[in-house]
N, C-alpha and C positions, 0 to 999 in steps of 0.2 A: 801198368793199369791195375787198379784194385777192383775187387768184386764189390760194386756198389750195392746198396740195399735194394735198388730197383732191379739190378741184374740177379741178385740173390733171390728175390721173390719170383722172378721169371724162371729161374733155374729149378725152383721147386715144382714147377708145372710141366717141365719137359717130359715128354713121353716117347720122343723119337729124336735120334741124332742122325742127320744126313751128312755124309762125308764125300768130298771130292777125293780123287785118288792121287794123281801125280802132284807132288808138292805138299800133300797132307799125310797120306799113308806111306808115301815114299818121299825121297829127297828131291824128286822132280826129274831125276835122271832116267832116261830110257836107253837101254843098251841093246843095239840091234846087231844080230850076227849075219853071216853071209848066206844063210838059208832062210831068210824072212822070219827068223825067230826073234823073240824079245825077252829081255830079262828085267826084273824089278826086284829091289830089296825091300822087304817089309820088316818092321820092328816087332819083335815077339811081344814086347810090353803092350803095344797097341792091340795085339791079338787078345791078350788077357783082359785088357780094358773093354774090348767089345763083348767078350763072354760075361764079364761082370755086369755090364749094363743089361745084356739080354736076360741074365738070370735074375735081374732085379727090376723088371718091368719097363725097361727102356729099349725100344726097337732101334736097331741100327740098320741104316740103308746106305746105298752107294748111288750117287748120280754123277756120272763122268762123261766127258765129251769124247773120250777115246774108247776103242774096242780093244780088249786084250784078253787072250786066253789065260794069261798069268793071273789077272784080276779075278776071272771066273773061278779059277782053281782055288785061290786064297780065300775068296768069299765063301765058296762051298765048304772048305775046311773049317771055317769059323761059323758056319750055319747062318750066314747073312742071306735071308730069303729075298730081300728086295734090292736087287742089283740092276741098275739101269745104266747100260753102257752105250756109247755112240750117240749121246744126247746133245745135239747141237742146240736144241731148245730145252734147257734144263727145267724151265717153268712148267712145261707140259708134263714131264715126268713127276715133278713135285706135286702138281695138282692131282694127278692120278694116284700117287702114293697116299696123300692125306685123305683122299676120298676112300681109298681101300682100307685104310686104318681107322677111319671114322674119328679123326682128330682135327683140331683147328691148327692154323698156321702158327699161332702163338704157343702151341705145345711142342713145337719143333725147334731144334737147334741145328745150325748148319755150320760146317767148317770148310773154308776154302782159302786159297792162297793167291788167286789172280783175278783179273778183271772179269772173266766169264762167270765167276762165282758171285759177283755183287748182286745180281737180281734176286738170287735165292736168299742171300744174307739179309736183304731188305724185307723179305716176306716173312721171315721166321721170327720166333720169339727172341732168340739170341743168335747173333752172328759171331762166330769165333774165327780168328786168324792165327796161323803159326807165326812165330817171331821173325821168320825170314820171308813172310809173304810180301808181295809187291807193296810198295810204300802207300799207295792210294788205298789198297785193301786194308792195310793196317789201320790207317786213319779212319776208315768207315766201319770197321768192325766194332761190335759192342764190347768185345773182350779180346785183348791181345795176349796170346799164350806165351809162356816162357820157352816152350819147346819149339824146335825147328821141324820143318816137314820131314817125315820119315824117322824122327828121333823121339817118339813118344807123345805126339800131339794128341792122339785119341785117348791114350791112357790118362794124360793130364785132364782132359775134358771129363772122362769117366769119373775120376776121383772128385772133381769139382761138383759134378751133377749129383753123384751118389752122396757126397757129404752134405750138400744143401737139402737133400731129400731124407736125411737122417739114417742112411743105410751103410755108410762107409765104416763106421766104428764096428758094427756087427760083422761086416765082411772081414775086417782085419782080425777080429777076435776069433772068428771061425777058423781062419788059417793058423792063427797062433795056437789054438787049442787042438788042432788036428794031430 
């Protein structure tokens, strides 16, 4: 799927990226141990993508249906202030977030991989899906990413958004000149 001129124009307006967690920031696996603990693997490239967006005027938020101390820890490490876990009604969290940020729904991009993500994808300016998202979600997304869940999805989005907003070349040059 190519970045159409319509999606390009929408991407220039994005001020917030909301991510689902399982299947987006992770590969969707949840490893449970015998002591009620949980493990998830996060991609470090996604972490830098989050920081690049935060440092360049794009708020990153999490809205997920599950509760996980591992997610709380990773989001704290990355400075993600808006983390909504245990959200069976993701729309309520979305409405609260955009009101808190003082932005409109068309200034938000959302990335999700499965059916519970569709209501938010429909409300946002751009709905992204990982390449291994559920097939119906792939069909309904505005932009199908090349990356699989947990394998750089957020970094890919960061580079797309920052490029359309004319910031990526400057970021690259700053790292090259360092």
